[in-house]
N, CA, C and O atoms as a GROMACS GRO file, in nm:
protein
  484
    1MET      N    1   9.384   9.153   9.643
    1MET     CA    2   9.502   9.179   9.564
    1MET      C    3   9.534   9.329   9.572
    1MET      O    4   9.450   9.413   9.538
    2LYS      N    5   9.655   9.361   9.615
    2LYS     CA    6   9.699   9.500   9.623
    2LYS      C    7   9.790   9.531   9.505
    2LYS      O    8   9.885   9.458   9.476
    3VAL      N    9   9.759   9.642   9.437
    3VAL     CA   10   9.840   9.687   9.324
    3VAL      C   11   9.887   9.829   9.354
    3VAL      O   12   9.809   9.914   9.398
    4ALA      N   13  10.014   9.854   9.328
    4ALA     CA   14  10.071   9.987   9.346
    4ALA      C   15  10.078  10.057   9.212
    4ALA      O   16  10.140  10.006   9.118
    5GLY      N   17  10.014  10.171   9.201
    5GLY     CA   18  10.026  10.255   9.083
    5GLY      C   19  10.139  10.354   9.105
    5GLY      O   20  10.153  10.411   9.213
    6LEU      N   21  10.220  10.375   9.002
    6LEU     CA   22  10.334  10.465   9.014
    6LEU      C   23  10.334  10.566   8.901
    6LEU      O   24  10.311  10.533   8.784
    7GLY      N   25  10.359  10.690   8.937
    7GLY     CA   26  10.383  10.796   8.841
    7GLY      C   27  10.521  10.851   8.872
    7GLY      O   28  10.557  10.865   8.989
    8PHE      N   29  10.598  10.881   8.769
    8PHE     CA   30  10.734  10.926   8.796
    8PHE      C   31  10.794  11.000   8.678
    8PHE      O   32  10.755  10.980   8.563
    9ARG      N   33  10.888  11.085   8.709
    9ARG     CA   34  10.962  11.158   8.607
    9ARG      C   35  11.072  11.068   8.551
    9ARG      O   36  11.111  10.970   8.615
   10ALA      N   37  11.121  11.101   8.433
   10ALA     CA   38  11.226  11.021   8.369
   10ALA      C   39  11.351  11.013   8.455
   10ALA      O   40  11.424  10.914   8.448
   11SER      N   41  11.378  11.115   8.536
   11SER     CA   42  11.498  11.117   8.619
   11SER      C   43  11.483  11.042   8.751
   11SER      O   44  11.577  11.036   8.830
   12ALA      N   45  11.366  10.984   8.776
   12ALA     CA   46  11.344  10.910   8.901
   12ALA      C   47  11.432  10.785   8.904
   12ALA      O   48  11.453  10.719   8.802
   13THR      N   49  11.483  10.755   9.022
   13THR     CA   50  11.563  10.634   9.042
   13THR      C   51  11.476  10.528   9.110
   13THR      O   52  11.364  10.554   9.152
   14ALA      N   53  11.531  10.407   9.118
   14ALA     CA   54  11.460  10.301   9.190
   14ALA      C   55  11.439  10.342   9.336
   14ALA      O   56  11.338  10.306   9.395
   15ASP      N   57  11.534  10.416   9.393
   15ASP     CA   58  11.519  10.463   9.531
   15ASP      C   59  11.403  10.562   9.543
   15ASP      O   60  11.331  10.562   9.642
   16SER      N   61  11.385  10.648   9.441
   16SER     CA   62  11.272  10.741   9.440
   16SER      C   63  11.141  10.664   9.439
   16SER      O   64  11.049  10.696   9.515
   17LEU      N   65  11.133  10.564   9.354
   17LEU     CA   66  11.012  10.484   9.343
   17LEU      C   67  10.985  10.407   9.472
   17LEU      O   68  10.872  10.402   9.519
   18ARG      N   69  11.089  10.348   9.528
   18ARG     CA   70  11.074  10.273   9.653
   18ARG      C   71  11.027  10.364   9.766
   18ARG      O   72  10.944  10.324   9.848
   19ALA      N   73  11.080  10.486   9.772
   19ALA     CA   74  11.041  10.580   9.876
   19ALA      C   75  10.893  10.617   9.864
   19ALA      O   76  10.822  10.621   9.964
   20ALA      N   77  10.848  10.643   9.742
   20ALA     CA   78  10.706  10.674   9.722
   20ALA      C   79  10.620  10.554   9.758
   20ALA      O   80  10.517  10.569   9.825
   21LEU      N   81  10.662  10.437   9.714
   21LEU     CA   82  10.588  10.314   9.744
   21LEU      C   83  10.579  10.290   9.894
   21LEU      O   84  10.473  10.254   9.945
   22GLY      N   85  10.690  10.308   9.964
   22GLY     CA   86  10.689  10.291  10.109
   22GLY      C   87  10.600  10.392  10.178
   22GLY      O   88  10.528  10.358  10.272
   23ALA      N   89  10.604  10.517  10.132
   23ALA     CA   90  10.519  10.622  10.192
   23ALA      C   91  10.371  10.593  10.171
   23ALA      O   92  10.287  10.632  10.253
   24ALA      N   93  10.338  10.524  10.061
   24ALA     CA   94  10.199  10.489  10.034
   24ALA      C   95  10.158  10.360  10.104
   24ALA      O   96  10.040  10.324  10.102
   25GLY      N   97  10.252  10.290  10.166
   25GLY     CA   98  10.221  10.165  10.234
   25GLY      C   99  10.209  10.048  10.139
   25GLY      O  100  10.132   9.955  10.164
   26GLY      N  101  10.284  10.051  10.029
   26GLY     CA  102  10.268   9.949   9.927
   26GLY      C  103  10.385   9.857   9.904
   26GLY      O  104  10.392   9.794   9.798
   27LEU      N  105  10.477   9.846   9.997
   27LEU     CA  106  10.591   9.758   9.975
   27LEU      C  107  10.551   9.610   9.968
   27LEU      O  108  10.631   9.526   9.927
   28ASP      N  109  10.427   9.578  10.007
   28ASP     CA  110  10.378   9.440   9.998
   28ASP      C  111  10.282   9.421   9.881
   28ASP      O  112  10.209   9.321   9.877
   29ALA      N  113  10.280   9.514   9.786
   29ALA     CA  114  10.190   9.503   9.671
   29ALA      C  115  10.226   9.380   9.588
   29ALA      O  116  10.341   9.338   9.584
   30CYS      N  117  10.127   9.325   9.521
   30CYS     CA  118  10.144   9.207   9.435
   30CYS      C  119  10.194   9.245   9.296
   30CYS      O  120  10.245   9.159   9.224
   31ALA      N  121  10.180   9.372   9.258
   31ALA     CA  122  10.222   9.418   9.125
   31ALA      C  123  10.239   9.569   9.128
   31ALA      O  124  10.185   9.638   9.214
   32LEU      N  125  10.317   9.618   9.031
   32LEU     CA  126  10.335   9.762   9.011
   32LEU      C  127  10.270   9.797   8.878
   32LEU      O  128  10.282   9.722   8.782
   33ALA      N  129  10.203   9.912   8.872
   33ALA     CA  130  10.136   9.954   8.749
   33ALA      C  131  10.174  10.097   8.717
   33ALA      O  132  10.193  10.179   8.806
   34THR      N  133  10.184  10.125   8.588
   34THR     CA  134  10.213  10.260   8.544
   34THR      C  135  10.170  10.275   8.400
   34THR      O  136  10.127  10.179   8.336
   35LEU      N  137  10.182  10.395   8.349
   35LEU     CA  138  10.154  10.425   8.210
   35LEU      C  139  10.237  10.333   8.121
   35LEU      O  140  10.356  10.312   8.147
   36ALA      N  141  10.176  10.277   8.017
   36ALA     CA  142  10.244  10.180   7.931
   36ALA      C  143  10.378  10.230   7.880
   36ALA      O  144  10.474  10.154   7.874
   37GLU      N  145  10.386  10.358   7.844
   37GLU     CA  146  10.510  10.414   7.791
   37GLU      C  147  10.623  10.416   7.894
   37GLU      O  148  10.740  10.426   7.857
   38LYS      N  149  10.588  10.407   8.022
   38LYS     CA  150  10.690  10.411   8.128
   38LYS      C  151  10.720  10.272   8.184
   38LYS      O  152  10.809  10.258   8.268
   39ALA      N  153  10.649  10.172   8.138
   39ALA     CA  154  10.658  10.039   8.198
   39ALA      C  155  10.794   9.972   8.181
   39ALA      O  156  10.826   9.878   8.254
   40THR      N  157  10.874  10.017   8.086
   40THR     CA  158  11.006   9.957   8.066
   40THR      C  159  11.119  10.043   8.122
   40THR      O  160  11.236  10.015   8.097
   41ALA      N  161  11.085  10.146   8.196
   41ALA     CA  162  11.187  10.234   8.254
   41ALA      C  163  11.280  10.151   8.343
   41ALA      O  164  11.234  10.071   8.424
   42PRO      N  165  11.411  10.171   8.329
   42PRO     CA  166  11.507  10.092   8.408
   42PRO      C  167  11.482  10.100   8.560
   42PRO      O  168  11.494   9.999   8.629
   43ALA      N  169  11.449  10.217   8.611
   43ALA     CA  170  11.426  10.230   8.755
   43ALA      C  171  11.308  10.146   8.800
   43ALA      O  172  11.312  10.083   8.906
   44LEU      N  173  11.202  10.144   8.721
   44LEU     CA  174  11.083  10.065   8.754
   44LEU      C  175  11.115   9.916   8.747
   44LEU      O  176  11.076   9.840   8.835
   45ARG      N  177  11.185   9.875   8.643
   45ARG     CA  178  11.222   9.734   8.628
   45ARG      C  179  11.314   9.690   8.743
   45ARG      O  180  11.302   9.578   8.793
   46GLU      N  181  11.403   9.779   8.784
   46GLU     CA  182  11.492   9.747   8.897
   46GLU      C  183  11.412   9.725   9.024
   46GLU      O  184  11.435   9.628   9.097
   47LEU      N  185  11.317   9.814   9.050
   47LEU     CA  186  11.234   9.800   9.170
   47LEU      C  187  11.149   9.674   9.164
   47LEU      O  188  11.141   9.599   9.261
   48ALA      N  189  11.085   9.650   9.050
   48ALA     CA  190  11.001   9.531   9.035
   48ALA      C  191  11.084   9.404   9.058
   48ALA      O  192  11.038   9.310   9.123
   49GLY      N  193  11.206   9.402   9.003
   49GLY     CA  194  11.292   9.287   9.023
   49GLY      C  195  11.330   9.267   9.169
   49GLY      O  196  11.331   9.155   9.219
   50ALA      N  197  11.360   9.376   9.236
   50ALA     CA  198  11.397   9.369   9.378
   50ALA      C  199  11.281   9.320   9.464
   50ALA      O  200  11.301   9.248   9.562
   51LEU      N  201  11.159   9.359   9.426
   51LEU     CA  202  11.041   9.319   9.503
   51LEU      C  203  10.985   9.185   9.457
   51LEU      O  204  10.904   9.124   9.527
   52GLY      N  205  11.028   9.139   9.339
   52GLY     CA  206  10.978   9.013   9.285
   52GLY      C  207  10.834   9.019   9.238
   52GLY      O  208  10.758   8.924   9.254
   53VAL      N  209  10.796   9.134   9.181
   53VAL     CA  210  10.658   9.151   9.135
   53VAL      C  211  10.656   9.193   8.988
   53VAL      O  212  10.755   9.248   8.938
   54PRO      N  213  10.546   9.168   8.918
   54PRO     CA  214  10.536   9.210   8.778
   54PRO      C  215  10.502   9.357   8.765
   54PRO      O  216  10.454   9.421   8.859
   55VAL      N  217  10.529   9.409   8.646
   55VAL     CA  218  10.487   9.545   8.611
   55VAL      C  219  10.368   9.532   8.516
   55VAL      O  220  10.374   9.459   8.417
   56ILE      N  221  10.262   9.603   8.547
   56ILE     CA  222  10.142   9.603   8.463
   56ILE      C  223  10.136   9.735   8.388
   56ILE      O  224  10.119   9.841   8.450
   57PRO      N  225  10.151   9.732   8.255
   57PRO     CA  226  10.140   9.855   8.177
   57PRO      C  227   9.992   9.891   8.158
   57PRO      O  228   9.910   9.805   8.129
   58VAL      N  229   9.960  10.018   8.175
   58VAL     CA  230   9.822  10.066   8.158
   58VAL      C  231   9.823  10.170   8.046
   58VAL      O  232   9.899  10.267   8.050
   59CYS      N  233   9.739  10.150   7.946
   59CYS     CA  234   9.738  10.244   7.833
   59CYS      C  235   9.673  10.376   7.874
   59CYS      O  236   9.588  10.381   7.963
   60ALA      N  237   9.717  10.482   7.809
   60ALA     CA  238   9.668  10.617   7.842
   60ALA      C  239   9.516  10.626   7.828
   60ALA      O  240   9.452  10.695   7.907
   61ALA      N  241   9.459  10.558   7.731
   61ALA     CA  242   9.313  10.564   7.711
   61ALA      C  243   9.239  10.507   7.832
   61ALA      O  244   9.131  10.556   7.866
   62ALA      N  245   9.295  10.406   7.898
   62ALA     CA  246   9.231  10.347   8.016
   62ALA      C  247   9.234  10.442   8.135
   62ALA      O  248   9.144  10.440   8.219
   63LEU      N  249   9.337  10.526   8.142
   63LEU     CA  250   9.350  10.621   8.253
   63LEU      C  251   9.252  10.738   8.242
   63LEU      O  252   9.205  10.791   8.342
   64ALA      N  253   9.223  10.777   8.119
   64ALA     CA  254   9.138  10.894   8.094
   64ALA      C  255   9.000  10.875   8.156
   64ALA      O  256   8.933  10.775   8.132
   65GLY      N  257   8.960  10.971   8.235
   65GLY     CA  258   8.828  10.969   8.296
   65GLY      C  259   8.819  10.896   8.429
   65GLY      O  260   8.714  10.897   8.491
   66VAL      N  261   8.928  10.833   8.474
   66VAL     CA  262   8.926  10.765   8.603
   66VAL      C  263   8.921  10.872   8.713
   66VAL      O  264   9.008  10.960   8.719
   67GLU      N  265   8.821  10.863   8.799
   67GLU     CA  266   8.806  10.958   8.910
   67GLU      C  267   8.907  10.927   9.019
   67GLU      O  268   8.918  10.813   9.064
   68THR      N  269   8.981  11.028   9.061
   68THR     CA  270   9.082  11.012   9.166
   68THR      C  271   9.064  11.120   9.272
   68THR      O  272   9.019  11.230   9.242
   69PRO      N  273   9.101  11.089   9.397
   69PRO     CA  274   9.088  11.190   9.502
   69PRO      C  275   9.185  11.307   9.483
   69PRO      O  276   9.155  11.420   9.521
   70THR      N  277   9.301  11.279   9.426
   70THR     CA  278   9.399  11.384   9.401
   70THR      C  279   9.371  11.446   9.265
   70THR      O  280   9.344  11.374   9.169
   71GLN      N  281   9.376  11.577   9.257
   71GLN     CA  282   9.349  11.647   9.131
   71GLN      C  283   9.465  11.738   9.094
   71GLN      O  284   9.476  11.850   9.144
   72SER      N  285   9.551  11.689   9.007
   72SER     CA  286   9.662  11.769   8.957
   72SER      C  287   9.624  11.823   8.819
   72SER      O  288   9.598  11.745   8.728
   73PRO      N  289   9.620  11.955   8.802
   73PRO     CA  290   9.586  12.011   8.671
   73PRO      C  291   9.682  11.961   8.561
   73PRO      O  292   9.640  11.940   8.448
   74ARG      N  293   9.807  11.944   8.596
   74ARG     CA  294   9.905  11.894   8.498
   74ARG      C  295   9.870  11.753   8.451
   74ARG      O  296   9.872  11.725   8.332
   75GLN      N  297   9.838  11.665   8.545
   75GLN     CA  298   9.802  11.528   8.510
   75GLN      C  299   9.667  11.523   8.437
   75GLN      O  300   9.648  11.444   8.344
   76GLN      N  301   9.576  11.608   8.480
   76GLN     CA  302   9.445  11.614   8.413
   76GLN      C  303   9.463  11.652   8.266
   76GLN      O  304   9.400  11.595   8.178
   77GLY      N  305   9.549  11.750   8.242
   77GLY     CA  306   9.574  11.794   8.106
   77GLY      C  307   9.644  11.690   8.020
   77GLY      O  308   9.614  11.677   7.901
   78ARG      N  309   9.736  11.617   8.079
   78ARG     CA  310   9.813  11.516   8.003
   78ARG      C  311   9.740  11.385   7.986
   78ARG      O  312   9.745  11.325   7.879
   79PHE      N  313   9.671  11.339   8.090
   79PHE     CA  314   9.616  11.204   8.089
   79PHE      C  315   9.465  11.195   8.108
   79PHE      O  316   9.408  11.086   8.096
   80GLY      N  317   9.401  11.306   8.137
   80GLY     CA  318   9.256  11.303   8.157
   80GLY      C  319   9.214  11.246   8.290
   80GLY      O  320   9.100  11.204   8.307
   81THR      N  321   9.306  11.245   8.386
   81THR     CA  322   9.276  11.200   8.522
   81THR      C  323   9.359  11.284   8.618
   81THR      O  324   9.462  11.340   8.580
   82GLY      N  325   9.315  11.293   8.742
   82GLY     CA  326   9.382  11.379   8.838
   82GLY      C  327   9.515  11.328   8.889
   82GLY      O  328   9.600  11.406   8.930
   83SER      N  329   9.535  11.196   8.886
   83SER     CA  330   9.659  11.137   8.938
   83SER      C  331   9.691  11.012   8.858
   83SER      O  332   9.612  10.917   8.857
   84LEU      N  333   9.805  11.011   8.793
   84LEU     CA  334   9.847  10.893   8.717
   84LEU      C  335   9.863  10.774   8.810
   84LEU      O  336   9.818  10.664   8.777
   85ALA      N  337   9.926  10.793   8.925
   85ALA     CA  338   9.950  10.683   9.019
   85ALA      C  339   9.818  10.622   9.067
   85ALA      O  340   9.802  10.500   9.067
   86GLU      N  341   9.725  10.707   9.108
   86GLU     CA  342   9.597  10.657   9.158
   86GLU      C  343   9.518  10.587   9.048
   86GLU      O  344   9.463  10.480   9.070
   87ALA      N  345   9.512  10.647   8.930
   87ALA     CA  346   9.438  10.588   8.818
   87ALA      C  347   9.500  10.457   8.773
   87ALA      O  348   9.428  10.361   8.744
   88ALA      N  349   9.633  10.451   8.766
   88ALA     CA  350   9.700  10.327   8.724
   88ALA      C  351   9.672  10.215   8.824
   88ALA      O  352   9.648  10.101   8.785
   89ALA      N  353   9.677  10.247   8.952
   89ALA     CA  354   9.649  10.146   9.055
   89ALA      C  355   9.507  10.092   9.040
   89ALA      O  356   9.485   9.971   9.044
   90LEU      N  357   9.411  10.182   9.023
   90LEU     CA  358   9.272  10.141   9.009
   90LEU      C  359   9.250  10.056   8.884
   90LEU      O  360   9.183   9.953   8.888
   91CYS      N  361   9.305  10.101   8.772
   91CYS     CA  362   9.289  10.026   8.647
   91CYS      C  363   9.350   9.887   8.656
   91CYS      O  364   9.287   9.789   8.616
   92ALA      N  365   9.470   9.878   8.709
   92ALA     CA  366   9.540   9.750   8.714
   92ALA      C  367   9.478   9.654   8.816
   92ALA      O  368   9.481   9.533   8.795
   93ALA      N  369   9.422   9.707   8.923
   93ALA     CA  370   9.361   9.620   9.024
   93ALA      C  371   9.228   9.563   8.975
   93ALA      O  372   9.185   9.458   9.023
   94GLY      N  373   9.165   9.629   8.881
   94GLY     CA  374   9.044   9.574   8.819
   94GLY      C  375   8.914   9.628   8.874
   94GLY      O  376   8.913   9.710   8.966
   95PRO      N  377   8.804   9.580   8.816
   95PRO     CA  378   8.672   9.628   8.855
   95PRO      C  379   8.646   9.612   9.004
   95PRO      O  380   8.678   9.509   9.064
   96GLY      N  381   8.588   9.714   9.062
   96GLY     CA  382   8.555   9.712   9.204
   96GLY      C  383   8.671   9.748   9.296
   96GLY      O  384   8.655   9.747   9.418
   97ALA      N  385   8.787   9.781   9.240
   97ALA     CA  386   8.902   9.816   9.323
   97ALA      C  387   8.878   9.950   9.391
   97ALA      O  388   8.808  10.037   9.340
   98LYS      N  389   8.939   9.965   9.507
   98LYS     CA  390   8.930  10.090   9.584
   98LYS      C  391   9.070  10.131   9.626
   98LYS      O  392   9.155  10.047   9.656
   99LEU      N  393   9.093  10.262   9.626
   99LEU     CA  394   9.221  10.314   9.676
   99LEU      C  395   9.225  10.301   9.827
   99LEU      O  396   9.125  10.321   9.896
  100LEU      N  397   9.343  10.268   9.878
  100LEU     CA  398   9.360  10.261  10.023
  100LEU      C  399   9.390  10.396  10.083
  100LEU      O  400   9.388  10.413  10.206
  101GLY      N  401   9.419  10.494   9.998
  101GLY     CA  402   9.447  10.630  10.041
  101GLY      C  403   9.492  10.711   9.921
  101GLY      O  404   9.509  10.657   9.812
  102PRO      N  405   9.511  10.840   9.941
  102PRO     CA  406   9.560  10.922   9.829
  102PRO      C  407   9.705  10.889   9.798
  102PRO      O  408   9.772  10.821   9.876
  103ARG      N  409   9.753  10.937   9.687
  103ARG     CA  410   9.891  10.912   9.646
  103ARG      C  411   9.989  10.970   9.746
  103ARG      O  412   9.959  11.067   9.816
  104ALA      N  413  10.106  10.910   9.750
  104ALA     CA  414  10.216  10.960   9.833
  104ALA      C  415  10.327  11.002   9.739
  104ALA      O  416  10.340  10.947   9.629
  105ILE      N  417  10.406  11.099   9.781
  105ILE     CA  418  10.513  11.154   9.698
  105ILE      C  419  10.647  11.122   9.761
  105ILE      O  420  10.664  11.131   9.883
  106SER      N  421  10.744  11.083   9.678
  106SER     CA  422  10.879  11.057   9.728
  106SER      C  423  10.939  11.186   9.781
  106SER      O  424  10.902  11.294   9.736
  107PRO      N  425  11.032  11.176   9.876
  107PRO     CA  426  11.095  11.297   9.932
  107PRO      C  427  11.163  11.384   9.827
  107PRO      O  428  11.169  11.506   9.843
  108ASP      N  429  11.215  11.324   9.720
  108ASP     CA  430  11.280  11.404   9.616
  108ASP      C  431  11.182  11.461   9.514
  108ASP      O  432  11.222  11.534   9.424
  109GLY      N  433  11.053  11.428   9.528
  109GLY     CA  434  10.950  11.482   9.441
  109GLY      C  435  10.947  11.423   9.301
  109GLY      O  436  10.877  11.475   9.214
  110LEU      N  437  11.020  11.315   9.277
  110LEU     CA  438  11.029  11.257   9.143
  110LEU      C  439  10.933  11.143   9.117
  110LEU      O  440  10.918  11.099   9.003
  111ALA      N  441  10.866  11.093   9.222
  111ALA     CA  442  10.777  10.978   9.206
  111ALA      C  443  10.657  10.988   9.298
  111ALA      O  444  10.664  11.046   9.407
  112THR      N  445  10.547  10.932   9.252
  112THR     CA  446  10.426  10.920   9.335
  112THR      C  447  10.380  10.775   9.332
  112THR      O  448  10.405  10.702   9.236
  113ALA      N  449  10.313  10.735   9.436
  113ALA     CA  450  10.259  10.599   9.443
  113ALA      C  451  10.124  10.601   9.511
  113ALA      O  452  10.099  10.682   9.600
  114ALA      N  453  10.037  10.512   9.468
  114ALA     CA  454   9.907  10.494   9.529
  114ALA      C  455   9.876  10.344   9.528
  114ALA      O  456   9.920  10.272   9.438
  115ILE      N  457   9.802  10.299   9.625
  115ILE     CA  458   9.771  10.157   9.639
  115ILE      C  459   9.622  10.135   9.624
  115ILE      O  460   9.541  10.202   9.688
  116ALA      N  461   9.586  10.040   9.537
  116ALA     CA  462   9.446  10.000   9.521
  116ALA      C  463   9.435   9.853   9.556
  116ALA      O  464   9.529   9.775   9.540
  117GLU      N  465   9.318   9.817   9.604
  117GLU     CA  466   9.294   9.678   9.640
  117GLU      C  467   9.159   9.635   9.589
  117GLU      O  468   9.061   9.709   9.595
  118ARG      N  469   9.157   9.515   9.539
  118ARG     CA  470   9.031   9.454   9.495
  118ARG      C  471   9.007   9.336   9.586
  118ARG      O  472   9.097   9.256   9.610
  119SER      N  473   8.887   9.326   9.637
  119SER     CA  474   8.857   9.213   9.725
  119SER      C  475   8.857   9.086   9.643
  119SER      O  476   8.826   9.087   9.524
  120SER      N  477   8.893   8.977   9.705
  120SER     CA  478   8.904   8.849   9.635
  120SER      C  479   8.770   8.780   9.619
  120SER      O  480   8.762   8.674   9.556
  121SER      N  481   8.665   8.836   9.674
  121SER     CA  482   8.533   8.770   9.666
  121SER      C  483   8.462   8.801   9.536
  121SER      O  484   8.351   8.754   9.513
   0.00000   0.00000   0.00000
């Protein structure tokens, strides 16, 4: 199961999110995950609808302490993890999930995406 974690600014559009998702290689993800407070953002809902996948909200407490390859001091200070996108993907994919690579950033800099996968065994 592949889950795409997304981090984004309030001004991000569905195109920003799609660009980050594509750059991360996640257009075939089974679900999109993000911080619970952002899970109802219109741009995210638009993308999820276009892709036909659910949005998985992840609470801030679950993100705190998740080890990520990317280390953003800003994200560390706000959420207790180096990358919201990477941590959300790992949390939503479940125990034993692994990132397929570091987060990717949309060309406009408004969104990031990371893909995690949990083996089905």
